C-alpha positions in Angstrom: 101.5 81.8 88.8 103.2 84.5 90.9 106.9 84.9 90.0 106.6 83.3 86.6 108.6 85.0 83.8 106.7 86.9 81.1 107.1 84.3 78.4 105.8 81.5 80.5 103.0 83.7 81.7 102.0 84.6 78.2 102.0 81.0 77.1 99.9 80.0 80.1 97.5 82.9 79.4 97.0 81.9 75.8 96.5 78.2 76.8 93.9 79.2 79.4 91.9 81.2 76.8 92.0 78.1 74.5 90.6 76.0 77.4 87.9 78.5 78.0 86.8 78.3 74.4 86.7 74.5 74.5 84.7 74.6 77.8 82.3 77.1 76.4 81.8 75.1 73.3 81.2 71.9 75.3 78.8 73.3 77.9 77.0 76.4 76.6 74.3 74.3 75.0 73.2 73.0 78.4 70.4 75.1 79.7 70.6 76.2 83.3 74.4 76.4 83.4 76.2 79.6 83.8 79.9 79.8 83.2 82.6 82.2 84.4 85.7 82.9 82.3 88.8 83.0 84.5 91.1 85.9 83.8 94.8 85.0 84.0 98.0 86.7 83.2 100.1 86.5 86.4 100.9 90.1 87.6 101.5 91.5 84.1 98.9 94.1 83.3 99.1 93.6 79.5 98.5 89.9 79.9 95.5 90.5 82.2 94.2 92.9 79.5 94.7 90.2 76.8 93.0 87.5 78.9 90.1 89.8 79.7 89.5 90.9 76.1 89.7 87.3 74.8 87.3 86.0 77.4 84.8 88.8 76.8 84.6 87.6 73.1 83.5 84.2 74.4 80.6 85.8 76.2 80.6 84.2 79.6 77.9 84.9 82.1 80.5 86.2 84.6 84.2 86.6 85.2 86.6 85.3 87.8 90.0 86.9 88.5 92.3 83.9 88.9 96.0 83.5 89.6 96.2 85.7 92.6 96.6 85.0 96.3 99.1 82.4 95.4 102.2 83.8 97.0 102.4 87.4 95.9 102.3 90.1 98.5 99.1 92.0 99.2 100.3 95.2 97.5 101.0 93.3 94.3 97.7 91.5 94.5 95.8 94.9 94.8 97.9 96.4 92.0 97.0 93.5 89.7 93.3 93.7 90.6 93.4 97.5 89.9 94.9 96.8 86.5 92.5 94.0 85.7 89.0 95.2 86.8 88.8 98.1 84.3 88.8 95.5 81.4 85.8 93.5 82.7 82.2 94.3 81.9 80.4 96.1 84.7 77.1 94.4 83.8 78.3 90.9 84.6 79.3 89.3 87.9 83.0 89.3 88.8 84.8 87.8 91.7 88.3 87.2 93.0 89.1 83.5 93.2 91.0 82.2 96.2 
């Protein structure tokens, strides 16, 4: 969602969290399945923080950092990663989607 304005990015972030909740409710009862929450928020650090904190509440087995490597420059991608990673649990797997 690189280049999206803040309001659109906020709405998309909130919607992604709602989808994550629905997915968790639908699949967490199936043994043997691990789910990753996908952190969104475009390149806005406060939206990345919001997404991370809400996904942590859902208690996923791991976390993916989504919405990057979709047109932003490398500097912006690294800055966004730097402002996202501190909000993710260190004791669970994390990866950059793409």
